[in-house]
C-alpha positions as CSV (number, residue, x, y, z in Angstrom):
1,M,86.7,108.2,125.7
2,R,89.0,106.0,123.6
3,R,92.3,105.2,125.0
4,A,95.5,106.1,123.1
5,P,96.3,103.9,120.1
6,A,99.5,102.6,121.8
7,V,97.5,101.1,124.6
8,T,95.0,99.2,122.6
9,R,97.5,98.1,120.1
10,G,99.7,97.0,123.0
11,I,96.9,94.8,124.4
12,A,96.7,93.1,121.0
13,R,100.4,92.6,120.7
14,A,100.7,91.2,124.2
15,A,97.9,88.6,123.4
16,L,99.5,87.2,120.3
17,P,102.4,85.2,121.9
18,L,100.0,83.8,124.4
19,L,97.5,82.7,121.7
20,T,100.2,80.9,119.6
21,R,100.7,78.6,122.5
22,L,97.2,77.3,122.3
23,D,95.5,74.9,119.8
24,P,95.2,77.1,116.6
25,E,91.4,76.9,116.3
26,L,90.9,77.7,120.0
27,A,93.4,80.5,119.7
28,H,91.3,81.9,116.8
29,D,88.1,81.8,118.6
30,L,89.6,83.4,121.8
31,G,91.3,86.1,119.8
32,L,88.0,87.1,118.0
33,A,86.3,87.1,121.3
34,G,89.0,89.4,122.9
35,L,88.9,91.6,119.8
36,K,85.2,92.0,120.2
37,W,85.7,93.0,123.9
38,I,88.4,95.8,123.2
39,R,86.7,97.1,120.1
40,P,85.1,100.2,121.8
41,L,88.7,101.2,122.8
42,W,90.2,100.9,119.3
43,P,91.1,104.2,117.7
44,A,89.6,105.0,114.4
45,P,92.1,104.1,111.6
46,Q,93.6,107.0,109.7
47,I,93.5,106.2,105.9
48,R,95.0,108.5,103.2
49,A,92.3,109.5,100.7
50,E,94.7,108.8,97.8
51,S,94.8,105.2,98.9
52,S,91.4,104.4,97.6
53,V,90.8,101.9,94.8
54,L,87.8,101.6,92.4
55,C,87.3,97.9,91.6
56,F,84.4,96.1,90.0
57,G,82.2,99.2,90.5
58,L,82.9,99.5,94.2
59,R,85.1,102.2,96.0
60,F,87.5,100.6,98.5
61,A,89.3,102.8,101.0
62,H,92.6,101.1,100.3
63,P,93.6,97.8,98.8
64,V,93.9,95.6,101.9
65,G,91.0,93.4,103.0
66,L,90.4,90.3,105.2
67,A,90.0,86.9,103.4
68,A,87.1,84.6,103.9
69,G,87.4,82.1,106.6
70,F,88.3,84.4,109.4
71,D,84.8,85.3,110.4
72,K,82.6,82.7,108.8
73,N,79.4,83.8,110.4
74,G,79.6,87.6,110.6
75,D,79.8,87.4,114.5
76,Y,82.8,89.7,114.6
77,L,82.3,92.0,111.5
78,D,82.2,95.2,113.5
79,A,85.2,94.3,115.7
80,L,87.3,93.2,112.6
81,G,86.1,96.3,110.7
82,A,87.3,98.6,113.4
83,L,90.9,97.5,112.6
84,G,90.9,99.4,109.4
85,F,90.4,96.8,106.6
86,S,88.8,98.3,103.5
87,H,86.8,95.1,103.0
88,I,85.9,92.0,104.9
89,E,84.9,88.8,103.1
90,L,82.6,86.7,105.4
91,G,81.9,83.1,105.0
92,T,82.2,80.6,103.4
93,V,78.6,80.2,104.2
94,T,76.3,77.3,103.1
95,P,72.5,77.1,102.9
96,R,72.2,74.9,106.0
97,P,74.4,75.0,109.1
98,Q,77.2,72.3,109.3
99,P,79.8,71.4,111.7
100,G,82.7,70.9,109.3
101,N,85.3,68.3,109.6
102,P,86.2,66.6,112.9
103,K,88.7,68.4,115.2
104,P,91.6,68.9,115.3
105,R,91.4,70.6,111.9
106,M,93.8,73.5,112.0
107,F,97.6,73.2,112.4
108,R,100.6,75.5,112.8
109,I,103.9,74.6,111.2
110,P,106.8,75.6,113.6
111,G,109.3,78.0,112.4
112,S,107.3,79.3,109.5
113,L,104.4,81.6,109.0
114,T,102.1,78.7,107.8
115,L,98.8,77.1,108.6
116,I,97.3,73.9,107.5
117,N,93.5,73.6,107.8
118,R,90.8,71.3,106.9
119,M,87.8,73.1,108.3
120,G,85.3,71.9,105.8
121,F,83.0,75.0,105.5
122,N,82.0,74.8,109.2
123,N,79.4,77.6,109.6
124,K,76.1,78.5,111.3
125,G,74.2,78.8,108.0
126,V,73.2,81.6,105.8
127,D,70.2,82.7,107.8
128,H,72.5,83.3,110.9
129,L,74.9,85.3,108.7
130,I,72.2,87.6,107.4
131,A,70.8,88.1,111.0
132,Q,74.3,89.3,111.9
133,L,74.7,91.5,108.9
134,S,71.4,93.2,109.7
135,R,72.8,94.3,113.0
136,S,76.2,95.4,111.9
137,R,77.4,98.9,111.7
138,Y,80.5,98.2,109.7
139,R,80.6,100.7,106.7
140,G,83.4,99.1,104.7
141,I,82.8,96.8,101.7
142,R,81.1,93.6,102.8
143,G,81.9,90.5,100.8
144,I,80.2,87.2,101.2
145,S,81.6,83.9,100.1
146,I,79.2,81.2,99.3
147,G,79.5,77.5,98.9
148,K,77.6,74.2,99.0
149,N,76.8,72.0,101.8
150,F,79.0,68.9,102.1
151,D,76.1,66.4,101.6
152,T,74.7,68.1,98.5
153,P,75.7,66.1,95.5
154,I,78.2,67.7,93.2
155,E,75.7,67.5,90.4
156,N,73.3,69.7,92.3
157,A,75.8,72.2,93.6
158,Q,74.3,75.0,91.7
159,D,71.1,74.7,93.7
160,D,73.1,75.6,97.0
161,Y,74.9,78.5,95.4
162,V,71.8,80.0,93.9
163,A,70.0,79.5,97.3
164,C,72.7,81.4,99.1
165,L,72.8,84.1,96.4
166,R,69.1,84.8,96.9
167,K,69.5,85.3,100.7
168,V,72.7,87.4,100.7
169,Y,71.9,89.6,97.7
170,A,70.4,92.4,99.6
171,H,73.2,92.5,102.3
172,A,76.3,92.0,100.2
173,D,78.5,94.5,98.4
174,Y,80.0,91.6,96.4
175,V,79.6,87.9,96.4
176,A,82.5,85.4,96.1
177,V,81.8,82.0,94.6
178,N,84.1,79.4,96.3
179,V,84.7,76.5,94.0
180,S,88.3,75.9,95.1
181,S,88.4,74.9,98.7
182,P,90.4,71.6,99.1
183,N,88.4,70.6,102.1
184,T,85.0,69.7,100.6
185,A,85.0,66.6,98.7
186,R,85.0,67.0,94.8
187,L,84.5,70.8,95.1
188,R,87.4,71.7,92.9
189,E,85.8,69.7,90.0
190,L,83.6,72.9,89.7
191,Q,86.6,74.8,88.4
192,D,86.5,72.7,85.3
193,R,84.7,73.9,82.2
194,D,81.4,72.1,82.7
195,G,81.4,72.9,86.5
196,L,82.1,76.6,86.0
197,Q,79.5,76.9,83.2
198,R,76.8,75.3,85.4
199,I,77.6,77.2,88.6
200,V,78.4,80.7,87.1
201,G,75.7,80.4,84.5
202,A,73.1,79.6,87.1
203,L,74.3,82.6,89.2
204,L,74.2,85.0,86.3
205,E,70.7,84.0,85.4
206,E,69.6,84.4,89.0
207,R,71.3,87.8,89.3
208,V,69.2,89.2,86.6
209,V,66.1,88.4,88.5
210,L,67.6,89.6,91.8
211,Q,68.8,92.9,90.2
212,Q,65.4,93.7,88.9
213,R,63.8,92.8,92.3
214,H,66.3,94.9,94.5
215,G,67.2,97.6,92.1
216,R,70.9,97.1,92.4
217,R,73.7,95.0,90.8
218,V,75.8,93.0,93.1
219,P,79.2,91.9,91.6
220,F,80.3,88.4,91.9
221,L,83.7,87.0,91.8
222,V,85.1,83.5,91.4
223,K,87.8,82.2,93.9
224,V,90.2,79.8,92.3
225,A,92.9,77.4,93.6
226,P,96.7,77.8,93.4
227,D,97.1,74.1,92.4
228,L,96.6,74.5,88.6
229,S,99.1,73.9,85.9
230,E,99.8,76.6,83.4
231,A,97.5,74.8,80.9
232,Q,94.7,74.7,83.5
233,V,95.1,78.4,84.2
234,S,95.0,79.1,80.6
235,A,91.7,77.1,80.2
236,L,90.3,78.7,83.3
237,A,91.1,82.1,82.0
238,Q,89.3,81.3,78.7
239,E,86.3,80.2,80.6
240,L,86.3,83.4,82.7
241,R,86.6,85.6,79.5
242,S,83.4,83.7,78.2
243,L,81.4,83.8,81.4
244,Q,82.4,87.3,82.5
245,P,82.1,87.3,86.2
246,D,83.1,90.7,87.8
247,G,86.5,89.4,89.0
248,V,88.6,86.7,90.3
249,I,90.1,86.0,93.7
250,A,93.5,84.2,93.4
251,T,94.2,82.1,95.4
252,N,92.6,79.7,97.8
253,T,94.8,77.3,100.0
254,S,97.0,74.7,98.5
255,S,96.7,70.9,98.8
256,D,100.3,70.5,97.8
257,L,102.2,70.4,101.0
258,S,105.5,69.4,99.4
259,V,106.3,73.1,99.3
260,L,107.3,72.9,102.9
261,G,110.2,70.7,101.9
262,K,109.8,68.1,104.7
263,P,107.7,65.1,105.3
264,L,104.6,65.6,107.5
265,P,102.7,63.1,109.6
266,P,99.6,61.7,107.8
267,T,97.4,63.5,110.3
268,L,98.6,66.9,108.9
269,S,96.4,67.1,105.9
270,G,94.3,70.0,104.4
271,G,94.9,73.3,102.7
272,L,98.2,75.2,103.1
273,S,98.2,78.9,103.6
274,G,100.9,81.4,104.6
275,A,104.5,82.3,103.5
276,P,105.2,79.0,101.5
277,L,101.9,79.7,99.4
278,H,103.1,83.0,98.2
279,P,105.4,82.1,95.1
280,R,102.6,79.8,93.6
281,S,100.0,82.4,94.2
282,L,102.0,85.0,92.5
283,Q,102.4,82.7,89.5
284,V,98.8,82.2,89.1
285,I,97.9,85.9,89.5
286,A,100.6,86.9,87.0
287,Q,99.3,84.4,84.4
288,L,95.7,85.4,85.0
289,R,96.6,89.0,84.5
290,S,98.6,88.2,81.3
291,E,95.7,86.2,79.8
292,L,92.7,88.3,81.1
293,G,94.1,91.7,80.2
294,T,94.5,94.9,82.3
295,G,90.8,95.6,82.8
296,F,89.8,92.3,84.5
297,P,89.7,92.8,88.3
298,L,91.9,90.5,90.3
299,V,92.0,90.1,94.1
300,G,95.4,88.7,95.2
301,V,95.5,86.5,98.3
302,G,98.0,83.9,99.4
303,G,101.1,84.2,101.6
304,I,100.9,88.0,102.1
305,V,102.8,88.1,105.4
306,S,104.7,91.3,104.8
307,A,104.6,94.6,103.2
308,E,107.1,93.3,100.5
309,A,104.8,90.3,99.8
310,A,101.9,92.8,99.4
311,R,104.1,94.8,97.0
312,E,104.9,91.7,95.0
313,T,101.3,90.7,94.7
314,L,100.3,94.1,93.5
315,R,103.2,94.0,90.9
316,A,102.0,90.6,89.7
317,G,98.6,92.3,88.7
318,A,96.4,92.2,91.7
319,N,94.0,95.2,92.1
320,L,93.1,94.4,95.7
321,L,94.8,92.4,98.4
322,Q,93.4,90.0,101.2
323,V,95.3,88.7,104.2
324,Y,94.6,85.7,106.5
325,T,97.4,83.7,107.8
326,G,99.7,86.7,108.1
327,F,97.2,88.5,110.1
328,A,96.6,85.4,112.3
329,Y,100.4,85.4,113.2
330,R,101.2,89.2,113.1
331,G,97.9,90.9,113.9
332,T,97.4,94.6,113.1
333,D,101.2,95.0,112.8
334,L,100.9,93.5,109.3
335,L,98.0,95.8,108.3
336,D,99.9,98.8,109.5
337,E,103.0,97.7,107.7
338,I,101.3,97.3,104.4
339,L,99.3,100.5,104.5
340,Q,102.4,102.5,105.3
341,A,104.2,100.9,102.4
342,L,101.5,101.7,99.8
343,P,102.5,104.2,97.2
344,P,101.2,107.8,97.8
């Protein structure tokens, strides 16, 4: 028998203050392990049917999902899915396992809902992820973010993306192409015209083959950085109109730490996420919506730490939302707050 919702949510709320006293990466791992343990006690979420969203050919129960990076390997998909997210984006996954950057590599900024990370695509490899997906019972939308191994030359990056696409295709509802993490050397060069054409072009060609083989068309989206000038966003939008992926995820973490308004020690480097990222993310989303038109699907992510931030992201032009840092700090209270604030 399931316990009452207040009991299970009380357990989760009580754990959050304790976890925030620990090293952020350790807290993340312990939190996921604990969530997996209490999953059988978690009540089934109640979602209004009118909250559903049709986007890039998929029906989402509501707009709010979990961004890539929270569960890189699919080890906690069922536990996270039980919380009520409409979609969960796994990864970023690479063809081969890799440890990522040296620890410590995730940091909290006291007094703000902010994280800085330089994880570096640490993951157990695409084969492990596929094995986990094969055992999962999660019935929401499954996204998979794909990337390149750190030691693959940037000139050969398309080989890694295509290798991942081949393996995840049968298991993914959509695939996200991560060319915007600041924590893999030279990766953001792939957002430039030549890089995008090479990566997205190779994936489009491979999808034609895979679609015929599997009898289904899997959408793929491009995830972009917030650290782009207005002119760079315009150039990016032009390439996206030309290449025609199924959508865009805006935005990844920011390498511009000046938004914190205070000097940081040199050891605190990496990608910034959380509340300070929100204004810049909104600017990119709004410009992409203006330049790509109303019919181009946009997934808004970056600094969504409250229901009001979620509403602002939707007003800027996003069709769907993803949370990460806000969820790390606030837990299921954030998801509940956003869902209650959605228009009927």
